[in-house]
PDB file with SEQRES, HELIX, SHEET and CRYST1 records, atoms N, CA, C and O in Angstrom:
SEQRES   1 A   77  MET GLY GLY ALA GLY MET GLY ARG ALA GLY THR PRO ALA          
SEQRES   2 A   77  PHE ARG TRP HIS LEU SER ASN VAL GLN THR TRP CYS SER          
SEQRES   3 A   77  ALA ALA LEU THR ASP GLU ASP THR CYS LEU ASP GLY LEU          
SEQRES   4 A   77  SER SER ARG ALA VAL ASP ALA GLY THR ARG ALA ALA ILE          
SEQRES   5 A   77  ARG GLY LYS VAL VAL GLU VAL ALA GLN VAL THR SER ASN          
SEQRES   6 A   77  ALA LEU ALA LEU VAL ASN LYS VAL GLY PRO GLY TYR              
HELIX    1 AA1 PRO A   12  SER A   40  1                                  29    
HELIX    2 AA2 ALA A   46  VAL A   73  1                                  28    
HELIX    3 AA3 GLY A   74  GLY A   76  5                                   3    
CRYST1    1.000    1.000    1.000  90.00  90.00  90.00 P 1           1          
ATOM      1  N   MET A   1     132.529  14.288   8.964  1.00  0.00           N  
ATOM      2  CA  MET A   1     132.215  15.694   9.275  1.00  0.00           C  
ATOM      3  C   MET A   1     130.734  15.814   9.620  1.00  0.00           C  
ATOM      4  O   MET A   1     130.282  16.938   9.837  1.00  0.00           O  
ATOM      5  N   GLY A   2     129.973  14.784   9.686  1.00  0.00           N  
ATOM      6  CA  GLY A   2     128.567  14.921   9.976  1.00  0.00           C  
ATOM      7  C   GLY A   2     128.351  15.570  11.294  1.00  0.00           C  
ATOM      8  O   GLY A   2     129.103  16.467  11.677  1.00  0.00           O  
ATOM      9  N   GLY A   3     127.353  15.147  11.997  1.00  0.00           N  
ATOM     10  CA  GLY A   3     127.055  15.749  13.309  1.00  0.00           C  
ATOM     11  C   GLY A   3     125.671  16.323  13.318  1.00  0.00           C  
ATOM     12  O   GLY A   3     124.933  16.312  12.333  1.00  0.00           O  
ATOM     13  N   ALA A   4     125.354  16.838  14.518  1.00  0.00           N  
ATOM     14  CA  ALA A   4     123.900  17.324  14.719  1.00  0.00           C  
ATOM     15  C   ALA A   4     123.622  18.638  13.972  1.00  0.00           C  
ATOM     16  O   ALA A   4     122.537  18.860  13.433  1.00  0.00           O  
ATOM     17  N   GLY A   5     124.648  19.495  13.965  1.00  0.00           N  
ATOM     18  CA  GLY A   5     124.344  20.793  13.410  1.00  0.00           C  
ATOM     19  C   GLY A   5     125.291  21.197  12.314  1.00  0.00           C  
ATOM     20  O   GLY A   5     126.197  20.433  11.980  1.00  0.00           O  
ATOM     21  N   MET A   6     125.118  22.365  11.742  1.00  0.00           N  
ATOM     22  CA  MET A   6     126.029  22.809  10.657  1.00  0.00           C  
ATOM     23  C   MET A   6     127.330  23.349  11.126  1.00  0.00           C  
ATOM     24  O   MET A   6     128.248  23.578  10.339  1.00  0.00           O  
ATOM     25  N   GLY A   7     127.415  23.557  12.426  1.00  0.00           N  
ATOM     26  CA  GLY A   7     128.684  24.228  12.967  1.00  0.00           C  
ATOM     27  C   GLY A   7     128.608  25.712  12.811  1.00  0.00           C  
ATOM     28  O   GLY A   7     127.699  26.242  12.172  1.00  0.00           O  
ATOM     29  N   ARG A   8     129.545  26.367  13.385  1.00  0.00           N  
ATOM     30  CA  ARG A   8     129.541  27.826  13.372  1.00  0.00           C  
ATOM     31  C   ARG A   8     129.968  28.290  11.904  1.00  0.00           C  
ATOM     32  O   ARG A   8     130.718  27.617  11.197  1.00  0.00           O  
ATOM     33  N   ALA A   9     129.444  29.441  11.543  1.00  0.00           N  
ATOM     34  CA  ALA A   9     129.837  30.035  10.273  1.00  0.00           C  
ATOM     35  C   ALA A   9     131.331  30.159  10.127  1.00  0.00           C  
ATOM     36  O   ALA A   9     131.997  30.612  11.058  1.00  0.00           O  
ATOM     37  N   GLY A  10     131.860  29.789   9.044  1.00  0.00           N  
ATOM     38  CA  GLY A  10     133.285  29.889   8.754  1.00  0.00           C  
ATOM     39  C   GLY A  10     134.140  28.687   9.141  1.00  0.00           C  
ATOM     40  O   GLY A  10     135.314  28.599   8.782  1.00  0.00           O  
ATOM     41  N   THR A  11     133.524  27.758   9.887  1.00  0.00           N  
ATOM     42  CA  THR A  11     134.212  26.562  10.285  1.00  0.00           C  
ATOM     43  C   THR A  11     134.260  25.548   9.159  1.00  0.00           C  
ATOM     44  O   THR A  11     133.426  25.633   8.257  1.00  0.00           O  
ATOM     45  N   PRO A  12     135.182  24.593   9.151  1.00  0.00           N  
ATOM     46  CA  PRO A  12     135.191  23.581   8.084  1.00  0.00           C  
ATOM     47  C   PRO A  12     133.826  22.783   8.051  1.00  0.00           C  
ATOM     48  O   PRO A  12     133.340  22.474   6.963  1.00  0.00           O  
ATOM     49  N   ALA A  13     133.240  22.467   9.174  1.00  0.00           N  
ATOM     50  CA  ALA A  13     131.959  21.805   9.221  1.00  0.00           C  
ATOM     51  C   ALA A  13     130.901  22.580   8.459  1.00  0.00           C  
ATOM     52  O   ALA A  13     130.167  22.012   7.650  1.00  0.00           O  
ATOM     53  N   PHE A  14     130.822  23.896   8.723  1.00  0.00           N  
ATOM     54  CA  PHE A  14     129.874  24.766   8.086  1.00  0.00           C  
ATOM     55  C   PHE A  14     130.050  24.737   6.608  1.00  0.00           C  
ATOM     56  O   PHE A  14     129.082  24.549   5.871  1.00  0.00           O  
ATOM     57  N   ARG A  15     131.278  24.920   6.142  1.00  0.00           N  
ATOM     58  CA  ARG A  15     131.554  24.962   4.710  1.00  0.00           C  
ATOM     59  C   ARG A  15     131.212  23.570   4.046  1.00  0.00           C  
ATOM     60  O   ARG A  15     130.744  23.510   2.909  1.00  0.00           O  
ATOM     61  N   TRP A  16     131.457  22.517   4.773  1.00  0.00           N  
ATOM     62  CA  TRP A  16     131.156  21.154   4.265  1.00  0.00           C  
ATOM     63  C   TRP A  16     129.659  21.046   4.078  1.00  0.00           C  
ATOM     64  O   TRP A  16     129.199  20.591   3.030  1.00  0.00           O  
ATOM     65  N   HIS A  17     128.886  21.456   5.076  1.00  0.00           N  
ATOM     66  CA  HIS A  17     127.414  21.316   4.953  1.00  0.00           C  
ATOM     67  C   HIS A  17     126.830  22.200   3.874  1.00  0.00           C  
ATOM     68  O   HIS A  17     125.921  21.816   3.137  1.00  0.00           O  
ATOM     69  N   LEU A  18     127.416  23.464   3.804  1.00  0.00           N  
ATOM     70  CA  LEU A  18     126.999  24.360   2.745  1.00  0.00           C  
ATOM     71  C   LEU A  18     127.255  23.817   1.340  1.00  0.00           C  
ATOM     72  O   LEU A  18     126.438  23.984   0.435  1.00  0.00           O  
ATOM     73  N   SER A  19     128.388  23.175   1.181  1.00  0.00           N  
ATOM     74  CA  SER A  19     128.740  22.502  -0.066  1.00  0.00           C  
ATOM     75  C   SER A  19     127.758  21.400  -0.403  1.00  0.00           C  
ATOM     76  O   SER A  19     127.366  21.271  -1.562  1.00  0.00           O  
ATOM     77  N   ASN A  20     127.346  20.601   0.567  1.00  0.00           N  
ATOM     78  CA  ASN A  20     126.329  19.569   0.374  1.00  0.00           C  
ATOM     79  C   ASN A  20     125.034  20.183  -0.068  1.00  0.00           C  
ATOM     80  O   ASN A  20     124.447  19.691  -1.032  1.00  0.00           O  
ATOM     81  N   VAL A  21     124.539  21.234   0.571  1.00  0.00           N  
ATOM     82  CA  VAL A  21     123.303  21.863   0.165  1.00  0.00           C  
ATOM     83  C   VAL A  21     123.397  22.382  -1.276  1.00  0.00           C  
ATOM     84  O   VAL A  21     122.423  22.265  -2.020  1.00  0.00           O  
ATOM     85  N   GLN A  22     124.524  22.946  -1.688  1.00  0.00           N  
ATOM     86  CA  GLN A  22     124.735  23.410  -3.048  1.00  0.00           C  
ATOM     87  C   GLN A  22     124.613  22.183  -3.983  1.00  0.00           C  
ATOM     88  O   GLN A  22     123.906  22.246  -4.989  1.00  0.00           O  
ATOM     89  N   THR A  23     125.288  21.093  -3.661  1.00  0.00           N  
ATOM     90  CA  THR A  23     125.222  19.928  -4.510  1.00  0.00           C  
ATOM     91  C   THR A  23     123.837  19.332  -4.619  1.00  0.00           C  
ATOM     92  O   THR A  23     123.433  18.903  -5.700  1.00  0.00           O  
ATOM     93  N   TRP A  24     123.098  19.297  -3.513  1.00  0.00           N  
ATOM     94  CA  TRP A  24     121.766  18.748  -3.530  1.00  0.00           C  
ATOM     95  C   TRP A  24     120.839  19.621  -4.372  1.00  0.00           C  
ATOM     96  O   TRP A  24     120.075  19.121  -5.197  1.00  0.00           O  
ATOM     97  N   CYS A  25     120.917  20.879  -4.160  1.00  0.00           N  
ATOM     98  CA  CYS A  25     120.040  21.788  -5.002  1.00  0.00           C  
ATOM     99  C   CYS A  25     120.377  21.689  -6.471  1.00  0.00           C  
ATOM    100  O   CYS A  25     119.466  21.619  -7.296  1.00  0.00           O  
ATOM    101  N   SER A  26     121.640  21.680  -6.831  1.00  0.00           N  
ATOM    102  CA  SER A  26     122.080  21.534  -8.169  1.00  0.00           C  
ATOM    103  C   SER A  26     121.567  20.227  -8.778  1.00  0.00           C  
ATOM    104  O   SER A  26     121.062  20.194  -9.900  1.00  0.00           O  
ATOM    105  N   ALA A  27     121.713  19.154  -8.000  1.00  0.00           N  
ATOM    106  CA  ALA A  27     121.281  17.874  -8.473  1.00  0.00           C  
ATOM    107  C   ALA A  27     119.715  17.817  -8.744  1.00  0.00           C  
ATOM    108  O   ALA A  27     119.231  17.236  -9.715  1.00  0.00           O  
ATOM    109  N   ALA A  28     118.972  18.494  -7.763  1.00  0.00           N  
ATOM    110  CA  ALA A  28     117.522  18.564  -7.968  1.00  0.00           C  
ATOM    111  C   ALA A  28     117.146  19.290  -9.198  1.00  0.00           C  
ATOM    112  O   ALA A  28     116.170  18.918  -9.850  1.00  0.00           O  
ATOM    113  N   LEU A  29     117.865  20.309  -9.554  1.00  0.00           N  
ATOM    114  CA  LEU A  29     117.604  21.105 -10.820  1.00  0.00           C  
ATOM    115  C   LEU A  29     117.880  20.173 -12.042  1.00  0.00           C  
ATOM    116  O   LEU A  29     117.099  20.164 -12.993  1.00  0.00           O  
ATOM    117  N   THR A  30     118.973  19.407 -12.010  1.00  0.00           N  
ATOM    118  CA  THR A  30     119.323  18.524 -13.032  1.00  0.00           C  
ATOM    119  C   THR A  30     118.242  17.411 -13.204  1.00  0.00           C  
ATOM    120  O   THR A  30     117.895  17.011 -14.315  1.00  0.00           O  
ATOM    121  N   ASP A  31     117.727  16.931 -12.014  1.00  0.00           N  
ATOM    122  CA  ASP A  31     116.632  15.939 -12.030  1.00  0.00           C  
ATOM    123  C   ASP A  31     115.402  16.515 -12.668  1.00  0.00           C  
ATOM    124  O   ASP A  31     114.680  15.779 -13.340  1.00  0.00           O  
ATOM    125  N   GLU A  32     115.123  17.760 -12.502  1.00  0.00           N  
ATOM    126  CA  GLU A  32     113.995  18.347 -13.095  1.00  0.00           C  
ATOM    127  C   GLU A  32     114.036  18.300 -14.586  1.00  0.00           C  
ATOM    128  O   GLU A  32     113.024  17.991 -15.216  1.00  0.00           O  
ATOM    129  N   ASP A  33     115.206  18.605 -15.204  1.00  0.00           N  
ATOM    130  CA  ASP A  33     115.329  18.469 -16.652  1.00  0.00           C  
ATOM    131  C   ASP A  33     115.211  17.033 -17.119  1.00  0.00           C  
ATOM    132  O   ASP A  33     114.614  16.751 -18.158  1.00  0.00           O  
ATOM    133  N   THR A  34     115.779  16.141 -16.352  1.00  0.00           N  
ATOM    134  CA  THR A  34     115.728  14.689 -16.698  1.00  0.00           C  
ATOM    135  C   THR A  34     114.199  14.182 -16.710  1.00  0.00           C  
ATOM    136  O   THR A  34     113.733  13.453 -17.586  1.00  0.00           O  
ATOM    137  N   CYS A  35     113.524  14.661 -15.649  1.00  0.00           N  
ATOM    138  CA  CYS A  35     112.127  14.306 -15.504  1.00  0.00           C  
ATOM    139  C   CYS A  35     111.298  14.794 -16.648  1.00  0.00           C  
ATOM    140  O   CYS A  35     110.507  14.038 -17.212  1.00  0.00           O  
ATOM    141  N   LEU A  36     111.461  16.043 -17.003  1.00  0.00           N  
ATOM    142  CA  LEU A  36     110.650  16.556 -18.077  1.00  0.00           C  
ATOM    143  C   LEU A  36     111.073  15.969 -19.455  1.00  0.00           C  
ATOM    144  O   LEU A  36     110.232  15.837 -20.345  1.00  0.00           O  
ATOM    145  N   ASP A  37     112.339  15.627 -19.628  1.00  0.00           N  
ATOM    146  CA  ASP A  37     112.751  14.931 -20.813  1.00  0.00           C  
ATOM    147  C   ASP A  37     112.070  13.576 -20.949  1.00  0.00           C  
ATOM    148  O   ASP A  37     111.569  13.193 -22.006  1.00  0.00           O  
ATOM    149  N   GLY A  38     112.078  12.887 -19.843  1.00  0.00           N  
ATOM    150  CA  GLY A  38     111.469  11.539 -19.830  1.00  0.00           C  
ATOM    151  C   GLY A  38     109.896  11.623 -19.989  1.00  0.00           C  
ATOM    152  O   GLY A  38     109.278  10.709 -20.534  1.00  0.00           O  
ATOM    153  N   LEU A  39     109.337  12.637 -19.545  1.00  0.00           N  
ATOM    154  CA  LEU A  39     107.857  12.804 -19.624  1.00  0.00           C  
ATOM    155  C   LEU A  39     107.515  13.002 -21.112  1.00  0.00           C  
ATOM    156  O   LEU A  39     106.475  12.505 -21.541  1.00  0.00           O  
ATOM    157  N   SER A  40     108.331  13.699 -21.924  1.00  0.00           N  
ATOM    158  CA  SER A  40     107.985  14.017 -23.253  1.00  0.00           C  
ATOM    159  C   SER A  40     108.081  12.742 -24.119  1.00  0.00           C  
ATOM    160  O   SER A  40     107.488  12.656 -25.194  1.00  0.00           O  
ATOM    161  N   SER A  41     108.846  11.762 -23.613  1.00  0.00           N  
ATOM    162  CA  SER A  41     108.996  10.566 -24.505  1.00  0.00           C  
ATOM    163  C   SER A  41     108.000   9.473 -24.085  1.00  0.00           C  
ATOM    164  O   SER A  41     108.036   8.388 -24.665  1.00  0.00           O  
ATOM    165  N   ARG A  42     107.160   9.695 -23.153  1.00  0.00           N  
ATOM    166  CA  ARG A  42     106.175   8.778 -22.669  1.00  0.00           C  
ATOM    167  C   ARG A  42     104.835   8.991 -23.316  1.00  0.00           C  
ATOM    168  O   ARG A  42     104.514  10.093 -23.760  1.00  0.00           O  
ATOM    169  N   ALA A  43     104.056   7.937 -23.368  1.00  0.00           N  
ATOM    170  CA  ALA A  43     102.662   8.097 -23.824  1.00  0.00           C  
ATOM    171  C   ALA A  43     101.742   8.582 -22.731  1.00  0.00           C  
ATOM    172  O   ALA A  43     100.976   7.803 -22.163  1.00  0.00           O  
ATOM    173  N   VAL A  44     101.813   9.851 -22.435  1.00  0.00           N  
ATOM    174  CA  VAL A  44     101.015  10.472 -21.375  1.00  0.00           C  
ATOM    175  C   VAL A  44     100.108  11.481 -22.064  1.00  0.00           C  
ATOM    176  O   VAL A  44     100.555  12.228 -22.935  1.00  0.00           O  
ATOM    177  N   ASP A  45      98.877  11.504 -21.690  1.00  0.00           N  
ATOM    178  CA  ASP A  45      97.924  12.464 -22.298  1.00  0.00           C  
ATOM    179  C   ASP A  45      98.349  13.917 -21.958  1.00  0.00           C  
ATOM    180  O   ASP A  45      98.965  14.182 -20.926  1.00  0.00           O  
ATOM    181  N   ALA A  46      98.014  14.780 -22.814  1.00  0.00           N  
ATOM    182  CA  ALA A  46      98.448  16.175 -22.806  1.00  0.00           C  
ATOM    183  C   ALA A  46      98.099  16.833 -21.529  1.00  0.00           C  
ATOM    184  O   ALA A  46      98.944  17.540 -20.980  1.00  0.00           O  
ATOM    185  N   GLY A  47      96.902  16.660 -20.995  1.00  0.00           N  
ATOM    186  CA  GLY A  47      96.430  17.258 -19.759  1.00  0.00           C  
ATOM    187  C   GLY A  47      97.308  16.844 -18.580  1.00  0.00           C  
ATOM    188  O   GLY A  47      97.728  17.693 -17.794  1.00  0.00           O  
ATOM    189  N   THR A  48      97.575  15.603 -18.457  1.00  0.00           N  
ATOM    190  CA  THR A  48      98.394  15.025 -17.369  1.00  0.00           C  
ATOM    191  C   THR A  48      99.773  15.584 -17.503  1.00  0.00           C  
ATOM    192  O   THR A  48     100.329  16.059 -16.513  1.00  0.00           O  
ATOM    193  N   ARG A  49     100.383  15.554 -18.725  1.00  0.00           N  
ATOM    194  CA  ARG A  49     101.686  16.068 -18.972  1.00  0.00           C  
ATOM    195  C   ARG A  49     101.801  17.493 -18.580  1.00  0.00           C  
ATOM    196  O   ARG A  49     102.796  17.863 -17.958  1.00  0.00           O  
ATOM    197  N   ALA A  50     100.801  18.368 -18.916  1.00  0.00           N  
ATOM    198  CA  ALA A  50     100.838  19.766 -18.558  1.00  0.00           C  
ATOM    199  C   ALA A  50     100.798  19.933 -17.034  1.00  0.00           C  
ATOM    200  O   ALA A  50     101.514  20.766 -16.477  1.00  0.00           O  
ATOM    201  N   ALA A  51      99.968  19.145 -16.374  1.00  0.00           N  
ATOM    202  CA  ALA A  51      99.860  19.274 -14.910  1.00  0.00           C  
ATOM    203  C   ALA A  51     101.145  18.937 -14.198  1.00  0.00           C  
ATOM    204  O   ALA A  51     101.555  19.628 -13.266  1.00  0.00           O  
ATOM    205  N   ILE A  52     101.793  17.842 -14.655  1.00  0.00           N  
ATOM    206  CA  ILE A  52     103.063  17.436 -14.047  1.00  0.00           C  
ATOM    207  C   ILE A  52     104.147  18.379 -14.354  1.00  0.00           C  
ATOM    208  O   ILE A  52     104.989  18.681 -13.508  1.00  0.00           O  
ATOM    209  N   ARG A  53     104.142  18.873 -15.609  1.00  0.00           N  
ATOM    210  CA  ARG A  53     105.145  19.892 -15.996  1.00  0.00           C  
ATOM    211  C   ARG A  53     105.006  21.154 -15.170  1.00  0.00           C  
ATOM    212  O   ARG A  53     106.010  21.751 -14.780  1.00  0.00           O  
ATOM    213  N   GLY A  54     103.800  21.561 -14.901  1.00  0.00           N  
ATOM    214  CA  GLY A  54     103.572  22.782 -14.039  1.00  0.00           C  
ATOM    215  C   GLY A  54     104.128  22.598 -12.666  1.00  0.00           C  
ATOM    216  O   GLY A  54     104.830  23.474 -12.160  1.00  0.00           O  
ATOM    217  N   LYS A  55     103.827  21.452 -12.027  1.00  0.00           N  
ATOM    218  CA  LYS A  55     104.351  21.145 -10.713  1.00  0.00           C  
ATOM    219  C   LYS A  55     105.844  21.051 -10.686  1.00  0.00           C  
ATOM    220  O   LYS A  55     106.467  21.568  -9.758  1.00  0.00           O  
ATOM    221  N   VAL A  56     106.462  20.403 -11.677  1.00  0.00           N  
ATOM    222  CA  VAL A  56     107.874  20.287 -11.750  1.00  0.00           C  
ATOM    223  C   VAL A  56     108.560  21.624 -11.878  1.00  0.00           C  
ATOM    224  O   VAL A  56     109.609  21.856 -11.277  1.00  0.00           O  
ATOM    225  N   VAL A  57     107.944  22.535 -12.691  1.00  0.00           N  
ATOM    226  CA  VAL A  57     108.468  23.901 -12.889  1.00  0.00           C  
ATOM    227  C   VAL A  57     108.416  24.675 -11.578  1.00  0.00           C  
ATOM    228  O   VAL A  57     109.362  25.386 -11.238  1.00  0.00           O  
ATOM    229  N   GLU A  58     107.304  24.541 -10.832  1.00  0.00           N  
ATOM    230  CA  GLU A  58     107.105  25.210  -9.524  1.00  0.00           C  
ATOM    231  C   GLU A  58     108.224  24.810  -8.614  1.00  0.00           C  
ATOM    232  O   GLU A  58     108.884  25.687  -8.057  1.00  0.00           O  
ATOM    233  N   VAL A  59     108.487  23.494  -8.422  1.00  0.00           N  
ATOM    234  CA  VAL A  59     109.497  22.954  -7.594  1.00  0.00           C  
ATOM    235  C   VAL A  59     110.893  23.428  -8.045  1.00  0.00           C  
ATOM    236  O   VAL A  59     111.727  23.771  -7.207  1.00  0.00           O  
ATOM    237  N   ALA A  60     111.146  23.448  -9.359  1.00  0.00           N  
ATOM    238  CA  ALA A  60     112.420  23.957  -9.810  1.00  0.00           C  
ATOM    239  C   ALA A  60     112.639  25.428  -9.519  1.00  0.00           C  
ATOM    240  O   ALA A  60     113.765  25.839  -9.239  1.00  0.00           O  
ATOM    241  N   GLN A  61     111.574  26.238  -9.579  1.00  0.00           N  
ATOM    242  CA  GLN A  61     111.753  27.674  -9.215  1.00  0.00           C  
ATOM    243  C   GLN A  61     112.126  27.808  -7.762  1.00  0.00           C  
ATOM    244  O   GLN A  61     113.028  28.576  -7.430  1.00  0.00           O  
ATOM    245  N   VAL A  62     111.463  27.089  -6.890  1.00  0.00           N  
ATOM    246  CA  VAL A  62     111.815  27.147  -5.468  1.00  0.00           C  
ATOM    247  C   VAL A  62     113.194  26.696  -5.222  1.00  0.00           C  
ATOM    248  O   VAL A  62     113.937  27.318  -4.463  1.00  0.00           O  
ATOM    249  N   THR A  63     113.574  25.569  -5.881  1.00  0.00           N  
ATOM    250  CA  THR A  63     114.866  24.942  -5.725  1.00  0.00           C  
ATOM    251  C   THR A  63     115.973  26.008  -6.216  1.00  0.00           C  
ATOM    252  O   THR A  63     117.019  26.215  -5.602  1.00  0.00           O  
ATOM    253  N   SER A  64     115.606  26.636  -7.377  1.00  0.00           N  
ATOM    254  CA  SER A  64     116.587  27.599  -7.858  1.00  0.00           C  
ATOM    255  C   SER A  64     116.805  28.769  -6.935  1.00  0.00           C  
ATOM    256  O   SER A  64     117.926  29.246  -6.757  1.00  0.00           O  
ATOM    257  N   ASN A  65     115.685  29.235  -6.335  1.00  0.00           N  
ATOM    258  CA  ASN A  65     115.751  30.306  -5.316  1.00  0.00           C  
ATOM    259  C   ASN A  65     116.649  29.880  -4.224  1.00  0.00           C  
ATOM    260  O   ASN A  65     117.560  30.614  -3.843  1.00  0.00           O  
ATOM    261  N   ALA A  66     116.406  28.627  -3.665  1.00  0.00           N  
ATOM    262  CA  ALA A  66     117.156  28.118  -2.564  1.00  0.00           C  
ATOM    263  C   ALA A  66     118.693  28.070  -2.916  1.00  0.00           C  
ATOM    264  O   ALA A  66     119.546  28.423  -2.101  1.00  0.00           O  
ATOM    265  N   LEU A  67     118.972  27.641  -4.099  1.00  0.00           N  
ATOM    266  CA  LEU A  67     120.396  27.585  -4.491  1.00  0.00           C  
ATOM    267  C   LEU A  67     120.992  28.970  -4.566  1.00  0.00           C  
ATOM    268  O   LEU A  67     122.146  29.177  -4.192  1.00  0.00           O  
ATOM    269  N   ALA A  68     120.227  29.901  -5.037  1.00  0.00           N  
ATOM    270  CA  ALA A  68     120.669  31.256  -5.098  1.00  0.00           C  
ATOM    271  C   ALA A  68     121.027  31.835  -3.750  1.00  0.00           C  
ATOM    272  O   ALA A  68     122.062  32.476  -3.570  1.00  0.00           O  
ATOM    273  N   LEU A  69     120.112  31.581  -2.785  1.00  0.00           N  
ATOM    274  CA  LEU A  69     120.365  31.983  -1.365  1.00  0.00           C  
ATOM    275  C   LEU A  69     121.643  31.363  -0.817  1.00  0.00           C  
ATOM    276  O   LEU A  69     122.492  32.034  -0.231  1.00  0.00           O  
ATOM    277  N   VAL A  70     121.746  30.062  -1.030  1.00  0.00           N  
ATOM    278  CA  VAL A  70     122.963  29.337  -0.512  1.00  0.00           C  
ATOM    279  C   VAL A  70     124.213  29.900  -1.171  1.00  0.00           C  
ATOM    280  O   VAL A  70     125.219  30.103  -0.492  1.00  0.00           O  
ATOM    281  N   ASN A  71     124.177  30.165  -2.515  1.00  0.00           N  
ATOM    282  CA  ASN A  71     125.316  30.751  -3.141  1.00  0.00           C  
ATOM    283  C   ASN A  71     125.702  32.096  -2.640  1.00  0.00           C  
ATOM    284  O   ASN A  71     126.883  32.444  -2.643  1.00  0.00           O  
ATOM    285  N   LYS A  72     124.734  32.873  -2.204  1.00  0.00           N  
ATOM    286  CA  LYS A  72     124.963  34.228  -1.613  1.00  0.00           C  
ATOM    287  C   LYS A  72     125.686  34.034  -0.291  1.00  0.00           C  
ATOM    288  O   LYS A  72     126.585  34.814   0.023  1.00  0.00           O  
ATOM    289  N   VAL A  73     125.332  33.029   0.493  1.00  0.00           N  
ATOM    290  CA  VAL A  73     125.971  32.800   1.726  1.00  0.00           C  
ATOM    291  C   VAL A  73     127.381  32.262   1.588  1.00  0.00           C  
ATOM    292  O   VAL A  73     128.309  32.644   2.300  1.00  0.00           O  
ATOM    293  N   GLY A  74     127.485  31.360   0.636  1.00  0.00           N  
ATOM    294  CA  GLY A  74     128.750  30.640   0.430  1.00  0.00           C  
ATOM    295  C   GLY A  74     130.000  31.338   0.276  1.00  0.00           C  
ATOM    296  O   GLY A  74     130.966  30.942   0.928  1.00  0.00           O  
ATOM    297  N   PRO A  75     130.124  32.417  -0.574  1.00  0.00           N  
ATOM    298  CA  PRO A  75     131.425  33.031  -0.768  1.00  0.00           C  
ATOM    299  C   PRO A  75     131.990  33.637   0.523  1.00  0.00           C  
ATOM    300  O   PRO A  75     133.212  33.698   0.659  1.00  0.00           O  
ATOM    301  N   GLY A  76     131.172  34.084   1.470  1.00  0.00           N  
ATOM    302  CA  GLY A  76     131.704  34.657   2.689  1.00  0.00           C  
ATOM    303  C   GLY A  76     132.149  33.656   3.712  1.00  0.00           C  
ATOM    304  O   GLY A  76     132.724  34.031   4.734  1.00  0.00           O  
ATOM    305  N   TYR A  77     131.906  32.421   3.475  1.00  0.00           N  
ATOM    306  CA  TYR A  77     132.190  31.404   4.447  1.00  0.00           C  
ATOM    307  C   TYR A  77     133.042  30.343   3.900  1.00  0.00           C  
ATOM    308  O   TYR A  77     133.378  29.394   4.609  1.00  0.00           O  
TER     309      TYR A  77                                                      
END                                                                             
């Protein structure tokens, strides 16, 4: 089902690509949790841990917003 584009809205190719985006966004959010869990079990100084946690949270917020937008598009197609 690959190809150069997503295809027209409502086509099987479009739905396939949309499903992939949902999967990737969901996986990225899961990875955020895993990353933060791993960070807490490592011997990392508090300042570095806080800086990394802040950046991971920022990325998670953007990813969550992207997933919400994709989910809004998804039901109609």
